[in-house]
C-alpha positions in Angstrom: 0.0 0.0 0.0 2.8 2.4 0.8 4.4 1.7 -2.6 1.2 2.7 -4.4 1.0 5.9 -2.4 4.6 6.7 -3.2 4.2 6.1 -6.9 1.0 8.1 -7.1 2.6 11.0 -5.2 5.6 10.9 -7.5 3.4 10.9 -10.6 1.3 13.7 -9.2 4.4 15.8 -8.5 5.7 15.2 -12.0 2.4 16.3 -13.5 2.4 19.3 -11.2 5.9 20.3 -12.4 4.9 19.8 -16.0 1.9 22.1 -15.6 4.0 24.7 -13.9 6.5 24.6 -16.7 3.8 25.1 -19.3 2.3 28.0 -17.4 5.7 29.7 -17.1 6.2 29.2 -20.9 2.8 30.7 -21.7 3.4 33.7 -19.4 6.6 34.5 -21.3 4.8 34.6 -24.6 4.0 37.7 -26.5 0.4 36.7 -26.9 0.0 36.4 -23.1 1.4 39.9 -22.7 -0.9 41.3 -25.3 -4.0 39.6 -23.8 -2.9 40.8 -20.3 -2.6 44.4 -21.5 -6.0 44.2 -23.2 -7.6 42.8 -20.0 -6.0 45.5 -17.9 -7.4 48.2 -20.2 -10.9 46.7 -20.1 -10.8 46.6 -16.3 -9.6 50.2 -16.1 -12.4 51.2 -18.5 -15.0 49.4 -16.5 -13.7 51.0 -13.3 -14.1 54.5 -14.8 -17.6 53.7 -16.0 -18.5 52.5 -12.5 -17.0 55.6 -10.9 -19.0 57.8 -13.3 -22.2 55.9 -12.5 -21.6 56.3 -8.7 -20.8 60.0 -9.2 -24.0 60.4 -11.2 -26.0 58.6 -8.5 -24.6 60.9 -5.9 -25.4 64.0 -7.9 -29.0 62.7 -8.4 -29.3 62.0 -4.6 -28.0 65.5 -3.9 -30.6 67.0 -6.2 -33.4 65.1 -4.5 -32.2 66.0 -1.0 -31.9 69.7 -2.0 -35.4 69.7 -3.6 -36.9 68.2 -0.4 -35.1 70.5 2.0 -35.3 73.6 -0.2 -31.5 73.9 0.0 -29.8 74.8 -3.3 -26.9 76.9 -2.0 -24.7 73.9 -1.2 -24.8 74.3 2.6 -25.4 71.3 4.8 -28.9 70.9 6.1 -30.6 68.2 8.1 -32.8 65.8 6.2 -35.9 65.0 8.2 -37.9 63.1 5.5 -36.1 60.2 4.0 -39.1 59.0 1.9 -39.7 55.9 4.1 -36.1 55.0 4.5 -34.4 54.9 7.9 -31.0 56.4 8.4 -30.1 53.8 11.0 -28.9 50.4 9.8 
């Protein structure tokens, strides 16, 4: 039984090493670098879109709050009516 475990573990390690060599080879390729750069650009683009969406949402919320409180000069006012929403979590 110990022999079977040893041989299986050795075969497993050899396969593991083979996979790692293949991964290292792929990472050194020009195609991998190109795809990685494209992916990074897409992530940055998505992050900018998300940031813009959040900023737009904040602006809309500010407009609603200002319309409910009558404040349009940018000064801080207390909001008493949250439209059914509670400020406590």
